[in-house]
C-alpha positions as CSV (number, residue, x, y, z in Angstrom):
1,M,-0.1,0.0,0.1
2,P,1.4,3.4,-1.0
3,Y,2.1,5.8,1.8
4,N,-0.1,9.0,2.0
5,S,-1.3,11.3,4.8
6,S,-4.6,9.6,5.2
7,T,-2.9,6.2,5.9
8,A,-0.7,7.8,8.4
9,R,-3.6,9.4,10.3
10,G,-5.5,6.1,10.4
11,I,-2.5,4.3,12.0
12,G,-2.0,7.0,14.6
13,R,-5.6,7.0,15.8
14,G,-5.9,3.3,16.3
15,T,-2.7,3.2,18.2
16,R,-3.7,6.0,20.4
17,R,-6.9,4.3,21.4
18,R,-5.2,0.9,22.2
19,V,-2.6,2.5,24.5
20,P,-5.0,3.4,27.4
21,V,-6.6,0.0,27.0
22,V,-3.2,-1.8,27.4
23,L,-2.2,0.4,30.2
24,A,-5.4,-0.3,32.0
25,A,-4.8,-4.0,31.6
26,V,-1.3,-4.0,32.9
27,A,-2.4,-1.8,35.9
28,A,-5.2,-4.2,36.6
29,A,-2.8,-7.2,36.5
30,V,-0.3,-5.5,38.8
31,L,-3.0,-4.6,41.3
32,G,-4.5,-8.1,41.1
33,S,-1.1,-9.6,41.9
34,A,-0.6,-7.3,44.8
35,I,-4.0,-8.1,46.3
36,G,-3.5,-11.8,45.8
37,A,-0.2,-11.8,47.5
38,G,-1.8,-10.3,50.6
39,V,-4.5,-12.7,50.7
40,A,-2.1,-15.7,50.3
41,D,-0.1,-14.5,53.4
42,A,-3.2,-13.9,55.5
43,H,-3.4,-17.4,57.0
44,S,-2.0,-18.0,60.5
45,H,1.2,-19.9,60.9
46,I,3.4,-21.1,63.8
47,T,6.4,-18.9,64.7
48,H,7.7,-20.9,67.6
49,A,6.9,-24.2,69.4
50,E,8.1,-26.1,72.5
51,P,9.2,-28.8,72.0
52,F,10.1,-27.6,68.4
53,D,9.0,-29.9,65.4
54,G,11.4,-32.8,65.3
55,Q,13.1,-32.0,68.7
56,V,14.5,-35.0,70.7
57,V,13.9,-34.5,74.5
58,A,15.4,-36.6,77.3
59,D,12.9,-35.3,80.0
60,S,9.2,-35.6,79.9
61,P,8.0,-32.0,79.1
62,A,5.4,-30.6,81.4
63,E,3.4,-29.0,78.5
64,V,3.6,-28.2,74.8
65,S,3.1,-24.6,73.4
66,M,2.8,-23.0,70.0
67,T,3.1,-19.4,69.3
68,F,1.4,-18.0,66.0
69,N,2.1,-14.9,64.0
70,E,-1.3,-13.5,65.1
71,K,-4.1,-14.2,67.6
72,V,-6.2,-17.3,66.7
73,D,-9.5,-18.5,67.7
74,N,-11.1,-21.9,68.8
75,P,-7.7,-23.6,69.5
76,Q,-7.3,-27.2,69.8
77,L,-4.2,-29.2,70.8
78,T,-3.9,-32.8,71.3
79,V,-0.7,-34.9,72.0
80,T,-0.8,-38.6,71.2
81,G,1.9,-41.1,72.0
82,P,4.0,-43.5,70.0
83,D,1.1,-46.0,69.7
84,G,-0.9,-43.3,67.9
85,T,-3.9,-43.7,70.3
86,T,-3.0,-42.8,73.8
87,V,-3.7,-39.1,74.5
88,Y,-1.1,-37.4,76.8
89,S,-2.5,-33.9,76.6
90,T,-4.8,-33.1,79.6
91,G,-7.0,-30.1,80.5
92,D,-8.0,-27.2,78.5
93,V,-5.9,-25.3,75.9
94,Q,-4.4,-22.1,77.6
95,V,-4.3,-19.0,75.6
96,D,-1.8,-16.1,76.3
97,G,-1.9,-13.7,73.5
98,R,-0.7,-15.5,70.5
99,T,0.6,-18.5,72.4
100,L,-1.3,-21.7,73.0
101,S,-0.3,-24.4,75.5
102,I,-1.6,-27.5,77.0
103,A,-0.5,-29.6,79.9
104,L,0.9,-33.0,79.4
105,L,0.6,-36.2,81.5
106,P,4.1,-37.8,82.2
107,L,5.4,-39.5,79.1
108,D,5.9,-43.1,79.8
109,Q,6.9,-44.6,76.5
110,P,10.1,-43.7,74.5
111,G,9.3,-42.7,70.8
112,T,7.7,-40.1,68.6
113,Y,4.8,-38.0,69.9
114,D,2.4,-36.2,67.7
115,T,1.0,-32.7,68.6
116,H,-2.2,-32.0,66.5
117,F,-3.4,-28.4,66.4
118,A,-6.3,-26.8,64.8
119,V,-7.1,-23.0,65.0
120,D,-9.1,-20.4,63.2
121,S,-7.1,-17.7,61.5
122,K,-8.1,-14.0,61.7
123,D,-9.3,-14.4,58.1
124,G,-11.7,-17.2,59.2
125,H,-9.9,-20.1,57.7
126,R,-9.4,-23.2,59.8
127,I,-5.8,-24.2,59.9
128,E,-4.8,-27.6,61.1
129,G,-1.4,-29.5,61.3
130,D,0.8,-31.8,63.1
131,R,4.2,-31.3,64.8
132,T,6.2,-34.1,66.3
133,F,8.9,-34.6,69.0
134,T,10.7,-37.6,70.3
135,Y,11.0,-38.7,73.8
136,A,14.2,-40.5,74.4
137,P,14.9,-40.8,78.1
138,P,18.5,-41.7,79.2
139,A,19.1,-45.5,79.6
140,N,19.3,-46.5,83.4
């Protein structure tokens, strides 16, 4: 197609109309990513635990505790023994700010103990998980 002034004007007009649409689409994508990242980070998570996950302890702990990155609601903590059925946690879950704890009966079997937790995050989602520790008393 030969070049003339009407062809040049037609190209310019279409390009100028597309630029705001493209910029709006890019802005929406960036904003959506930023909002999505904030939502993804909204769930509660454990920042500290005693005993910590995978720890080997020589003495029977009096309690287990977990500290979360934010206050949580409706906490549940249950500690089961190496056989998977005997429950060693006793009493109610104690809440002190972001820290949950529960008393333990004396551990009477060497092996791996499971701490199951369930809490409601501030965003309303139920978060559940398991942490383990191993009781390895010294040989007599």
